[in-house]
ROZADREN-551754 format. One line per 3 residues: number of its first residue (from 0); their letters; for each residue x, y, z of N, C-alpha, C. Coordinates in nm, 3 decimals, decimal comma. Layout:
# ROZADREN-551754
NUM = a = X:Y:Z:X:Y:Z:X:Y:Z | ...
***
This chain:
# ROZADREN-551754
0 = mks = 0,075:-0,118:0,005:-0,029:0,014:-0,039:0,071:0,120:-0,028 | 0,043:0,209:-0,085:0,101:0,339:-0,128:0,126:0,374:0,029 | 0,195:0,488:0,065:0,247:0,571:0,183:0,169:0,734:0,156
3 = rdv = 0,127:0,756:0,263:0,043:0,954:0,236:0,073:0,986:0,298 | 0,142:1,110:0,338:0,152:1,231:0,401:0,080:1,311:0,422 | 0,097:1,318:0,593:-0,039:1,344:0,676:0,013:1,521:0,686
6 = ssi = 0,123:1,523:0,693:0,128:1,664:0,621:0,119:1,770:0,549 | 0,025:1,708:0,419:-0,005:1,791:0,294:-0,100:1,804:0,271 | -0,193:1,846:0,184:-0,317:1,842:0,100:-0,260:1,797:-0,048
9 = dii = -0,390:1,740:-0,083:-0,447:1,728:-0,232:-0,524:1,813:-0,262 | -0,481:1,800:-0,399:-0,588:1,957:-0,389:-0,587:1,875:-0,612 | -0,743:1,865:-0,611:-0,766:1,801:-0,707:-0,859:1,946:-0,770
12 = vst = -0,782:1,964:-0,921:-0,942:2,023:-0,978:-0,951:1,965:-1,122 | -1,103:1,944:-1,139:-1,217:1,838:-1,157:-1,187:1,935:-1,303 | -1,163:1,848:-1,437:-1,271:1,903:-1,557:-1,266:1,804:-1,666
15 = nyt = -1,342:1,814:-1,819:-1,415:1,790:-1,901:-1,438:1,806:-2,041 | -1,364:1,758:-2,118:-1,400:1,803:-2,250:-1,515:1,803:-2,246 | -1,575:1,912:-2,341:-1,726:1,940:-2,396:-1,698:1,984:-2,559
18 = pyn = -1,818:1,984:-2,635:-1,824:2,090:-2,731:-1,822:2,218:-2,699 | -1,855:2,242:-2,576:-1,882:2,359:-2,534:-1,817:2,419:-2,404 | -1,667:2,332:-2,405:-1,583:2,307:-2,322:-1,466:2,296:-2,343
21 = hkp = -1,371:2,293:-2,444:-1,293:2,263:-2,489:-1,176:2,389:-2,508 | -1,187:2,502:-2,472:-1,057:2,545:-2,456:-1,041:2,573:-2,300 | -0,918:2,515:-2,200:-0,916:2,569:-2,090:-0,893:2,660:-1,984
24 = gnl = -0,919:2,772:-2,058:-0,896:2,923:-1,985:-0,960:2,946:-1,846 | -1,097:2,857:-1,809:-1,148:2,836:-1,712:-1,079:2,815:-1,604 | -0,976:2,722:-1,590:-0,970:2,586:-1,535:-0,835:2,717:-1,473
27 = ftt = -0,760:2,766:-1,576:-0,642:2,813:-1,581:-0,665:2,943:-1,483 | -0,761:2,976:-1,460:-0,806:3,103:-1,372:-0,836:3,056:-1,240 | -0,889:2,944:-1,261:-0,928:2,847:-1,103:-0,786:2,844:-1,028
30 = ids = -0,711:2,741:-1,095:-0,605:2,705:-1,065:-0,452:2,847:-1,038 | -0,489:2,922:-1,117:-0,416:3,055:-1,011:-0,452:3,102:-0,872 | -0,640:3,096:-0,914:-0,671:3,143:-0,750:-0,630:2,999:-0,652
33 = ils = -0,614:2,919:-0,698:-0,626:2,853:-0,554:-0,446:2,869:-0,526 | -0,359:2,914:-0,638:-0,249:2,896:-0,593:-0,176:3,027:-0,561 | -0,336:3,107:-0,534:-0,266:3,258:-0,440:-0,324:3,261:-0,317
36 = isd = -0,400:3,145:-0,253:-0,444:3,095:-0,144:-0,295:3,133:-0,020 | -0,295:3,230:0,050:-0,172:3,267:0,109:-0,109:3,130:0,210 | -0,148:3,044:0,245:-0,108:2,924:0,303:-0,068:2,841:0,210
39 = lsq = -0,107:2,861:0,070:-0,057:2,767:-0,006:0,112:2,858:-0,060 | 0,067:3,022:-0,111:0,121:3,088:-0,190:0,303:3,056:-0,086 | 0,249:3,105:0,060:0,352:3,146:0,126:0,468:3,003:0,200
42 = knl = 0,398:2,876:0,119:0,486:2,732:0,174:0,417:2,673:0,332 | 0,341:2,773:0,383:0,317:2,691:0,500:0,214:2,507:0,514 | 0,193:2,494:0,406:0,164:2,404:0,388:0,213:2,327:0,269
45 = kfn = 0,276:2,189:0,279:0,293:2,115:0,160:0,206:2,073:0,077 | 0,185:2,036:-0,091:0,075:2,021:-0,149:0,108:1,965:-0,313 | -0,015:1,862:-0,271:0,017:1,815:-0,491:-0,137:1,873:-0,554
48 = lfv = -0,082:1,924:-0,620:-0,156:1,966:-0,750:-0,193:1,848:-0,825 | -0,311:1,776:-0,840:-0,368:1,775:-1,025:-0,457:1,802:-1,057 | -0,427:1,811:-1,146:-0,619:1,824:-1,311:-0,657:1,667:-1,303
51 = lvd = -0,812:1,650:-1,287:-0,867:1,578:-1,308:-0,941:1,531:-1,443 | -0,876:1,502:-1,532:-0,992:1,559:-1,672:-1,031:1,369:-1,689 | -1,187:1,417:-1,679:-1,251:1,270:-1,701:-1,250:1,206:-1,865
54 = glq = -1,261:1,074:-1,875:-1,279:1,054:-2,008:-1,394:1,080:-2,125 | -1,333:1,096:-2,245:-1,436:1,131:-2,386:-1,564:1,046:-2,331 | -1,657:1,134:-2,347:-1,808:1,072:-2,320:-1,820:0,997:-2,505
57 = kdl = -1,909:0,859:-2,477:-1,898:0,781:-2,587:-1,972:0,886:-2,706 | -2,020:0,895:-2,694:-2,127:0,999:-2,822:-2,069:1,115:-2,884 | -1,871:1,129:-2,841:-1,779:1,246:-2,886:-1,706:1,206:-2,958
60 = vgk = -1,697:1,055:-3,013:-1,594:0,990:-3,057:-1,556:1,052:-3,194 | -1,610:1,092:-3,289:-1,579:1,145:-3,369:-1,404:1,230:-3,361 | -1,406:1,235:-3,495:-1,264:1,250:-3,530:-1,275:1,489:-3,499
63 = rhi = -1,360:1,518:-3,542:-1,332:1,643:-3,488:-1,290:1,684:-3,333 | -1,394:1,589:-3,251:-1,398:1,570:-3,103:-1,267:1,538:-3,092 | -1,232:1,449:-3,116:-1,069:1,392:-3,057:-0,958:1,458:-3,090
66 = enr = -0,981:1,568:-3,172:-0,867:1,605:-3,197:-0,884:1,749:-3,080 | -1,015:1,800:-3,095:-1,031:1,883:-3,009:-0,947:1,874:-2,878 | -1,033:1,761:-2,809:-1,027:1,726:-2,699:-0,829:1,715:-2,694
69 = qnf = -0,761:1,653:-2,795:-0,630:1,627:-2,762:-0,587:1,777:-2,781 | -0,616:1,890:-2,810:-0,539:2,003:-2,802:-0,571:2,014:-2,658 | -0,682:2,048:-2,585:-0,740:2,046:-2,521:-0,622:1,983:-2,392
72 = lvs = -0,592:1,881:-2,416:-0,539:1,816:-2,350:-0,379:1,828:-2,342 | -0,389:1,903:-2,467:-0,175:1,970:-2,466:-0,127:2,080:-2,403 | -0,294:2,170:-2,423:-0,277:2,293:-2,320:-0,281:2,259:-2,150
75 = iye = -0,354:2,139:-2,098:-0,335:2,164:-1,990:-0,241:2,133:-1,903 | -0,117:2,016:-2,015:-0,013:1,942:-1,977:0,087:2,050:-2,008 | 0,050:2,153:-2,040:0,194:2,291:-2,078:0,179:2,370:-1,947
78 = fmm = 0,051:2,355:-1,912:0,011:2,481:-1,831:0,059:2,409:-1,721 | 0,081:2,298:-1,686:0,048:2,197:-1,525:0,228:2,156:-1,546 | 0,325:2,199:-1,625:0,461:2,114:-1,640:0,514:2,144:-1,486
81 = dkg = 0,519:2,317:-1,422:0,590:2,337:-1,356:0,489:2,320:-1,183 | 0,386:2,298:-1,227:0,293:2,296:-1,113:0,258:2,216:-1,050 | 0,225:2,057:-1,128:0,199:1,985:-1,049:0,113:1,819:-1,232
84 = qvi = 0,062:1,725:-1,176:0,035:1,663:-1,219:-0,104:1,615:-1,242 | -0,128:1,643:-1,380:-0,222:1,626:-1,532:-0,250:1,419:-1,497 | -0,404:1,435:-1,422:-0,480:1,264:-1,430:-0,558:1,270:-1,545
87 = vnp = -0,562:1,176:-1,620:-0,650:1,139:-1,738:-0,759:1,049:-1,685 | -0,873:0,990:-1,641:-0,942:0,895:-1,662:-0,962:0,824:-1,736 | -0,948:0,678:-1,788:-0,944:0,609:-1,865:-1,084:0,594:-1,940
90 = ewg = -1,145:0,603:-1,909:-1,305:0,621:-1,939:-1,377:0,716:-1,894 | -1,536:0,754:-1,917:-1,616:0,871:-1,909:-1,652:0,836:-1,795 | -1,636:0,887:-1,673:-1,739:0,895:-1,574:-1,801:0,937:-1,502
93 = hls = -1,833:1,037:-1,549:-1,858:1,172:-1,469:-1,799:1,242:-1,374 | -1,868:1,356:-1,265:-1,735:1,355:-1,154:-1,739:1,255:-1,049 | -1,846:1,202:-1,077:-1,795:1,065:-0,969:-1,741:0,971:-0,971
96 = gsl = -1,691:0,963:-1,075:-1,655:0,869:-1,195:-1,510:0,890:-1,179 | -1,467:1,052:-1,216:-1,359:1,083:-1,188:-1,285:1,070:-1,043 | -1,393:1,105:-0,972:-1,357:1,142:-0,804:-1,283:1,014:-0,790
99 = syf = -1,389:0,896:-0,798:-1,328:0,743:-0,786:-1,236:0,687:-0,826 | -1,164:0,719:-0,958:-1,057:0,693:-1,021:-0,958:0,744:-0,918 | -0,945:0,874:-0,894:-0,915:0,941:-0,811:-0,851:0,864:-0,705
102 = feh = -0,960:0,879:-0,625:-0,888:0,807:-0,491:-0,838:0,684:-0,523 | -0,930:0,616:-0,592:-0,908:0,424:-0,584:-0,693:0,429:-0,649 | -0,665:0,529:-0,671:-0,525:0,505:-0,735:-0,419:0,636:-0,711
105 = fth = -0,447:0,703:-0,651:-0,340:0,891:-0,688:-0,315:0,918:-0,535 | -0,423:0,888:-0,417:-0,401:0,966:-0,339:-0,241:0,984:-0,245 | -0,211:1,082:-0,205:-0,093:1,090:-0,127:-0,133:1,115:0,048
108 = seh = -0,203:1,234:0,003:-0,253:1,320:0,209:-0,360:1,279:0,264 | -0,340:1,312:0,386:-0,466:1,277:0,466:-0,612:1,344:0,407 | -0,591:1,483:0,365:-0,710:1,614:0,368:-0,634:1,643:0,217
111 = vlv = -0,822:1,673:0,163:-0,791:1,679:0,051:-0,908:1,812:0,034 | -0,886:1,924:-0,093:-0,930:1,995:-0,137:-1,007:1,993:-0,279 | -1,160:1,981:-0,297:-1,202:1,925:-0,453:-1,252:2,085:-0,483
114 = vqe = -1,207:2,064:-0,601:-1,252:2,213:-0,694:-1,242:2,181:-0,766 | -1,385:2,240:-0,825:-1,427:2,199:-0,968:-1,414:2,358:-1,076 | -1,403:2,301:-1,218:-1,256:2,386:-1,294:-1,319:2,561:-1,300
117 = dlv = -1,507:2,565:-1,283:-1,519:2,689:-1,335:-1,554:2,778:-1,185 | -1,477:2,689:-1,007:-1,562:2,760:-0,920:-1,370:2,828:-0,856 | -1,373:2,952:-0,897:-1,250:3,035:-0,858:-1,307:3,095:-0,729
120 = fvn = -1,156:3,046:-0,631:-1,142:3,144:-0,548:-1,136:3,309:-0,525 | -1,224:3,370:-0,496:-1,196:3,521:-0,438:-1,211:3,567:-0,337 | -1,181:3,551:-0,244:-1,116:3,558:-0,117:-1,053:3,434:-0,087
123 = dip = -0,970:3,472:0,018:-0,883:3,421:0,051:-0,931:3,308:0,182 | -0,814:3,150:0,224:-0,929:3,116:0,298:-0,760:3,055:0,412 | -0,800:3,080:0,569:-0,729:3,008:0,618:-0,697:2,858:0,600
126 = lve = -0,649:2,823:0,499:-0,623:2,692:0,503:-0,601:2,549:0,572 | -0,443:2,610:0,678:-0,436:2,545:0,761:-0,509:2,517:0,890 | -0,595:2,597:0,928:-0,655:2,624:1,062:-0,768:2,521:1,041
129 = llh = -0,851:2,543:0,950:-0,906:2,451:0,837:-0,871:2,282:0,838 | -0,799:2,229:0,796:-0,737:2,157:0,795:-0,714:2,136:0,984 | -0,650:2,176:1,038:-0,680:2,178:1,225:-0,823:2,120:1,304
132 = lld = -0,925:2,159:1,206:-1,051:2,143:1,306:-1,126:2,021:1,162 | -1,037:2,029:1,116:-1,112:1,836:1,050:-0,992:1,769:1,154 | -0,893:1,771:1,151:-0,859:1,696:1,265:-0,894:1,655:1,392
135 = ayk = -0,914:1,777:1,439:-0,977:1,798:1,584:-1,104:1,768:1,626 | -1,182:1,802:1,539:-1,305:1,760:1,518:-1,352:1,663:1,460 | -1,404:1,592:1,517:-1,449:1,511:1,403:-1,591:1,479:1,398
138 = hvc = -1,662:1,535:1,451:-1,833:1,594:1,344:-1,825:1,691:1,213 | -1,735:1,736:1,247:-1,664:1,809:1,084:-1,581:1,786:0,962 | -1,653:1,679:0,872:-1,616:1,619:0,764:-1,645:1,708:0,635
141 = hir = -1,697:1,813:0,576:-1,670:1,844:0,471:-1,727:1,978:0,460 | -1,582:2,099:0,439:-1,615:2,224:0,492:-1,613:2,336:0,310 | -1,720:2,305:0,274:-1,727:2,399:0,173:-1,747:2,496:0,190
144 = fnk = -1,690:2,582:0,028:-1,668:2,742:0,051:-1,818:2,773:-0,047 | -1,855:2,871:-0,007:-1,992:2,953:-0,064:-1,996:2,992:-0,146 | -2,078:3,022:-0,345:-2,067:3,071:-0,395:-2,151:3,198:-0,354
147 = rtn = -2,197:3,272:-0,250:-2,268:3,302:-0,223:-2,269:3,378:-0,072 | -2,336:3,498:-0,056:-2,340:3,506:0,060:-2,414:3,396:0,179 | -2,333:3,364:0,277:-2,351:3,313:0,371:-2,534:3,317:0,468
150 = ela = -2,635:3,264:0,391:-2,748:3,242:0,447:-2,847:3,125:0,411 | -2,965:3,167:0,475:-3,064:3,071:0,425:-3,080:3,051:0,312 | -3,031:3,000:0,198:-3,063:3,051:0,028:-3,005:2,873:0,013
153 = gld = -3,122:2,836:-0,147:-3,147:2,740:-0,248:-3,163:2,631:-0,125 | -3,071:2,516:-0,110:-3,086:2,411:-0,033:-2,992:2,370:0,080 | -2,994:2,500:0,105:-2,874:2,560:0,276:-3,035:2,564:0,358
156 = tel = -3,110:2,518:0,378:-3,237:2,559:0,472:-3,220:2,568:0,555 | -3,134:2,494:0,642:-3,073:2,493:0,767:-2,974:2,521:0,829 | -2,947:2,643:0,904:-2,814:2,703:0,964:-2,789:2,689:1,063
159 = sev = -2,703:2,667:1,110:-2,695:2,678:1,289:-2,498:2,712:1,268 | -2,502:2,808:1,348:-2,345:2,906:1,336:-2,297:2,868:1,439 | -2,200:2,793:1,463:-2,101:2,720:1,580:-1,908:2,807:1,522
162 = vlq = -1,857:2,816:1,637:-1,721:2,896:1,650:-1,614:2,790:1,696 | -1,560:2,752:1,600:-1,462:2,625:1,683:-1,314:2,703:1,634 | -1,211:2,686:1,787:-1,039:2,745:1,767:-1,089:2,902:1,682
165 = gip = -1,154:2,972:1,721:-1,168:3,082:1,635:-1,254:3,143:1,497 | -1,234:2,970:1,458:-1,331:3,022:1,321:-1,415:2,920:1,307 | -1,519:3,049:1,239:-1,667:3,064:1,214:-1,713:2,943:1,095
168 = llk = -1,804:2,918:1,159:-1,856:2,780:1,098:-1,939:2,779:1,038 | -2,055:2,766:0,970:-2,217:2,682:0,955:-2,186:2,553:0,930 | -2,328:2,483:1,027:-2,346:2,359:1,023:-2,490:2,412:0,921
171 = tnn = -2,465:2,295:0,809:-2,589:2,306:0,691:-2,625:2,171:0,691 | -2,784:2,192:0,631:-2,862:2,042:0,569:-2,803:2,019:0,442 | -2,703:2,073:0,364:-2,742:2,039:0,212:-2,557:1,982:0,205
174 = wsd = -2,529:1,907:0,089:-2,439:1,811:0,042:-2,430:1,878:-0,095 | -2,290:1,993:-0,071:-2,269:2,029:-0,241:-2,125:2,016:-0,291 | -2,120:1,995:-0,376:-1,963:1,956:-0,496:-1,935:2,080:-0,484
177 = nny = -1,969:2,195:-0,459:-1,910:2,340:-0,478:-1,760:2,309:-0,338 | -1,661:2,404:-0,420:-1,537:2,371:-0,334:-1,509:2,331:-0,185 | -1,523:2,200:-0,185:-1,464:2,186:-0,022:-1,348:2,160:0,015
180 = ltt = -1,293:2,120:0,184:-1,228:2,050:0,228:-1,264:1,934:0,304 | -1,222:1,810:0,302:-1,255:1,692:0,350:-1,122:1,593:0,374 | -1,146:1,513:0,425:-1,039:1,441:0,457:-1,030:1,265:0,378
183 = rnh = -0,925:1,236:0,364:-0,955:1,109:0,263:-1,004:0,980:0,323 | -1,014:1,021:0,467:-1,083:0,878:0,561:-1,239:0,866:0,502 | -1,276:1,011:0,537:-1,408:1,061:0,486:-1,427:1,022:0,414
186 = fed = -1,389:1,056:0,292:-1,453:1,043:0,138:-1,386:0,881:0,095 | -1,345:0,860:0,136:-1,325:0,673:0,106:-1,452:0,579:0,190 | -1,479:0,687:0,320:-1,559:0,514:0,397:-1,677:0,577:0,329
189 = kil = -1,710:0,748:0,306:-1,835:0,758:0,357:-1,924:0,780:0,220 | -1,839:0,840:0,144:-1,904:0,944:-0,016:-1,836:0,824:-0,092 | -1,748:0,775:-0,131:-1,723:0,692:-0,245:-1,780:0,541:-0,255
192 = pri = -1,825:0,458:-0,156:-1,858:0,358:-0,181:-2,033:0,420:-0,231 | -2,069:0,528:-0,204:-2,214:0,587:-0,286:-2,228:0,619:-0,383 | -2,057:0,694:-0,478:-2,113:0,692:-0,559:-2,010:0,650:-0,657
195 = rde = -1,921:0,550:-0,645:-1,793:0,478:-0,748:-1,924:0,489:-0,841 | -2,023:0,428:-0,891:-2,072:0,341:-1,008:-2,182:0,464:-1,012 | -2,184:0,531:-1,003:-2,310:0,681:-1,101:-2,309:0,749:-1,154
198 = qtf = -2,223:0,771:-1,189:-2,162:0,867:-1,327:-2,292:0,967:-1,319 | -2,268:1,037:-1,216:-2,332:1,173:-1,223:-2,252:1,297:-1,135 | -2,293:1,411:-1,060:-2,286:1,469:-0,954:-2,273:1,383:-0,841
201 = pen = -2,156:1,384:-0,740:-2,159:1,331:-0,644:-2,293:1,414:-0,526 | -2,320:1,524:-0,541:-2,423:1,600:-0,504:-2,529:1,532:-0,502 | -2,592:1,488:-0,655:-2,754:1,408:-0,681:-2,717:1,288:-0,580
204 = vmr = -2,665:1,230:-0,510:-2,645:1,128:-0,482:-2,648:1,192:-0,298 | -2,572:1,250:-0,246:-2,588:1,286:-0,127:-2,601:1,353:-0,109 | -2,682:1,467:-0,161:-2,733:1,541:-0,093:-2,906:1,447:0,013
207 = eln = -2,991:1,426:-0,046:-3,062:1,284:0,025:-3,014:1,244:0,177 | -2,899:1,197:0,145:-2,830:1,097:0,229:-2,843:1,193:0,321 | -2,728:1,333:0,325:-2,731:1,398:0,396:-2,865:1,448:0,469
210 = afs = -2,909:1,512:0,408:-3,064:1,616:0,510:-3,105:1,501:0,583 | -3,066:1,345:0,507:-3,160:1,216:0,599:-3,078:1,171:0,775 | -2,973:1,234:0,728:-2,829:1,184:0,891:-2,750:1,296:0,841
213 = pse = -2,788:1,388:0,855:-2,688:1,476:0,917:-2,532:1,483:0,943 | -2,522:1,399:1,086:-2,440:1,355:1,157:-2,365:1,284:1,098 | -2,400:1,190:1,007:-2,282:1,088:0,946:-2,200:1,148:0,839
216 = fgt = -2,294:1,282:0,791:-2,147:1,313:0,662:-2,100:1,466:0,746 | -2,163:1,544:0,852:-2,100:1,628:0,872:-2,006:1,762:0,814 | -2,123:1,799:0,732:-2,145:1,929:0,645:-2,135:2,090:0,704
219 = yiy = -2,070:2,167:0,638:-2,024:2,269:0,734:-1,994:2,353:0,593 | -2,043:2,484:0,624:-1,956:2,585:0,507:-1,852:2,714:0,581 | -1,735:2,733:0,533:-1,667:2,865:0,603:-1,722:2,967:0,609
222 = ggl = -1,753:3,006:0,747:-1,749:3,152:0,753:-1,876:3,145:0,868 | -1,921:3,227:0,882:-2,079:3,293:1,006:-2,188:3,385:0,902 | -2,272:3,402:0,924:-2,413:3,434:0,879:-2,354:3,599:0,818
225 = gms = -2,390:3,594:0,707:-2,385:3,713:0,653:-2,300:3,750:0,577 | -2,079:3,642:0,584:-2,004:3,632:0,526:-2,015:3,599:0,395 | -1,937:3,732:0,302:-1,977:3,736:0,152:-1,915:3,615:0,100
228 = qti = -1,962:3,580:-0,026:-1,921:3,462:-0,109:-1,734:3,431:-0,131 | -1,706:3,277:-0,135:-1,535:3,269:-0,062:-1,529:3,200:-0,232 | -1,608:3,171:-0,290:-1,579:3,132:-0,465:-1,679:3,176:-0,556
231 = khi = -1,633:3,187:-0,699:-1,735:3,261:-0,758:-1,737:3,160:-0,901 | -1,861:3,155:-0,969:-1,909:3,094:-1,067:-1,825:3,155:-1,141 | -1,749:3,137:-1,243:-1,723:3,204:-1,394:-1,733:3,088:-1,544
234 = ggq = -1,778:2,987:-1,512:-1,838:2,939:-1,641:-1,960:2,935:-1,685 | -2,010:3,055:-1,706:-2,141:3,117:-1,777:-2,277:3,222:-1,610 | -2,357:3,209:-1,742:-2,473:3,239:-1,609:-2,523:3,171:-1,513
237 = ngr = -2,463:3,273:-1,384:-2,505:3,211:-1,317:-2,655:3,165:-1,202 | -2,667:3,040:-1,171:-2,809:3,019:-1,119:-2,937:3,019:-1,212 | -2,877:3,031:-1,366:-2,968:2,984:-1,433:-2,952:2,825:-1,520
240 = lra = -3,081:2,773:-1,503:-3,112:2,630:-1,591:-3,036:2,661:-1,733 | -2,936:2,595:-1,754:-2,872:2,593:-1,922:-2,919:2,467:-1,979 | -2,956:2,478:-2,086:-2,940:2,340:-2,214:-2,931:2,379:-2,339
243 = rfe = -2,832:2,305:-2,405:-2,826:2,307:-2,528:-2,836:2,164:-2,637 | -2,855:2,222:-2,751:-2,940:2,069:-2,843:-2,816:2,065:-2,906 | -2,807:1,942:-2,925:-2,667:1,937:-3,030:-2,724:1,749:-3,102
246 = ghk = -2,797:1,817:-3,266:-2,881:1,741:-3,290:-3,034:1,688:-3,193 | -3,039:1,542:-3,195:-3,112:1,496:-3,075:-3,044:1,491:-2,952 | -2,985:1,585:-2,879:-2,927:1,533:-2,782:-2,955:1,683:-2,723
249 = ivt = -2,959:1,662:-2,597:-2,953:1,747:-2,511:-2,865:1,774:-2,407 | -2,769:1,867:-2,390:-2,569:1,923:-2,345:-2,695:1,997:-2,199 | -2,663:1,937:-2,058:-2,702:2,067:-1,924:-2,655:1,963:-1,884
252 = snl = -2,603:2,092:-1,747:-2,585:2,001:-1,631:-2,686:1,956:-1,499 | -2,803:1,979:-1,530:-2,984:1,992:-1,474:-2,987:1,801:-1,558 | -3,007:1,728:-1,445:-3,033:1,601:-1,447:-3,175:1,638:-1,464
255 = wli = -3,270:1,673:-1,374:-3,409:1,722:-1,394:-3,424:1,730:-1,526 | -3,377:1,847:-1,552:-3,416:1,915:-1,655:-3,400:1,793:-1,762 | -3,296:1,754:-1,813:-3,236:1,649:-1,891:-3,368:1,552:-1,942
258 = eal = -3,412:1,506:-1,833:-3,544:1,412:-1,850:-3,675:1,504:-1,875 | -3,664:1,609:-1,791:-3,800:1,663:-1,860:-3,808:1,710:-2,023 | -3,710:1,732:-2,031:-3,722:1,789:-2,235:-3,658:1,669:-2,268
261 = rfa = -3,629:1,517:-2,231:-3,669:1,438:-2,312:-3,845:1,370:-2,296 | -3,805:1,430:-2,195:-4,033:1,358:-2,206:-4,040:1,378:-2,273 | -3,998:1,577:-2,299:-4,090:1,673:-2,334:-4,112:1,602:-2,511
264 = mkl = -3,975:1,605:-2,535:-3,928:1,578:-2,691:-3,989:1,450:-2,755 | -4,032:1,329:-2,679:-4,033:1,225:-2,664:-4,246:1,222:-2,702 | -4,308:1,311:-2,609:-4,439:1,333:-2,645:-4,454:1,433:-2,791
267 = sda = -4,329:1,511:-2,824:-4,327:1,594:-2,915:-4,348:1,522:-3,036 | -4,242:1,394:-3,042:-4,212:1,283:-3,119:-4,341:1,186:-3,146 | -4,459:1,136:-3,022:-4,558:1,084:-3,059:-4,623:1,190:-3,190
270 = wns = -4,692:1,280:-3,091:-4,738:1,379:-3,181:-4,770:1,398:-3,304 | -4,626:1,411:-3,322:-4,611:1,424:-3,465:-4,629:1,277:-3,567 | -4,616:1,182:-3,512:-4,673:1,043:-3,526:-4,763:1,042:-3,556
273 = lqr = -4,857:1,066:-3,447:-5,027:1,053:-3,428:-5,060:1,130:-3,581 | -5,043:1,287:-3,597:-5,087:1,338:-3,683:-5,066:1,316:-3,857 | -4,923:1,223:-3,855:-4,887:1,218:-3,973:-4,944:1,049:-3,967
276 = neg = -4,976:1,025:-3,898:-5,065:0,870:-3,963:-5,233:0,913:-3,975 | -5,293:1,017:-3,934:-5,409:1,030:-3,972:-5,399:1,076:-4,071 | -5,314:1,186:-4,091:-5,278:1,252:-4,282:-5,228:1,080:-4,345
279 = qkd = -5,182:1,078:-4,302:-5,214:0,974:-4,435:-5,321:0,869:-4,438 | -5,402:0,834:-4,368:-5,592:0,825:-4,378:-5,673:0,857:-4,471 | -5,645:1,003:-4,400:-5,697:1,072:-4,453:-5,665:1,089:-4,603
282 = fkk = -5,548:1,037:-4,653:-5,506:1,093:-4,807:-5,507:0,936:-4,845 | -5,587:0,840:-4,751:-5,535:0,703:-4,858:-5,671:0,731:-4,925 | -5,842:0,757:-4,798:-5,973:0,738:-4,765:-5,953:0,813:-4,918
285 = eac = -5,922:0,954:-4,931:-5,983:1,043:-4,990:-5,918:0,938:-5,192 | -5,820:0,905:-5,205:-5,783:0,842:-5,325:-5,871:0,733:-5,310 | -5,921:0,616:-5,235:-6,042:0,508:-5,282:-6,134:0,560:-5,306
288 = e = -6,220:0,687:-5,261:-6,304:0,765:-5,291:-6,296:0,823:-5,454
***
């Protein structure tokens, strides 16, 4: 078994090539924001930086997509040459599959910072102190950085403020994929078994579980009530449902929206088919007369 370093942190920045995400500019901006965190830039903490690239989706195996993805990967390798390691999932697994692949093969440290490529840090965070909290308080397992002001909003419908070692946190009933700190043990013991085979965003699995058993998953938001956002979404219009159509395929990050649109398209196809059949019957009737 590979040895793990308890005095460092693994920083995982996830990304994925799609026809609408084929240039890694947002990824680079997010990585620069991570490297600007004081405890990292001042070398108060050793860290291993990884860019985790998901495998190519099966419906994107055409020559153009393969070439574009290759260019996407080359740009990432060049950018990361003096910063860290690039890991490519050998098959498409969505975010849950990519994280499962990483934790099963590449973890080095006892602490982990999980970051999405388009969620950039806009305020500094006391990273070393937060890691101390994860070690000192076993009920604190998942510390999320908020992309909005800390308040009752969205799926954070229950918040309770605590101060631990001078650091304010909010206990929340919500589990989110937004940038978060956790420990290797917690992820491997509590999260990985539940998301390994799901091929989705982990939050789609974990939110309901966390709501029913919040003490098991220990989800907190960094900062007290009213504190301004720590991260910012730079990948598109924040807070809006987004869907694109490519041929007859729907491309969106909202799984319920995918299913709703697919159902609507099926109804539309069925209606059009019915209309065509009725038209053919009328035509045949007129021809016979």
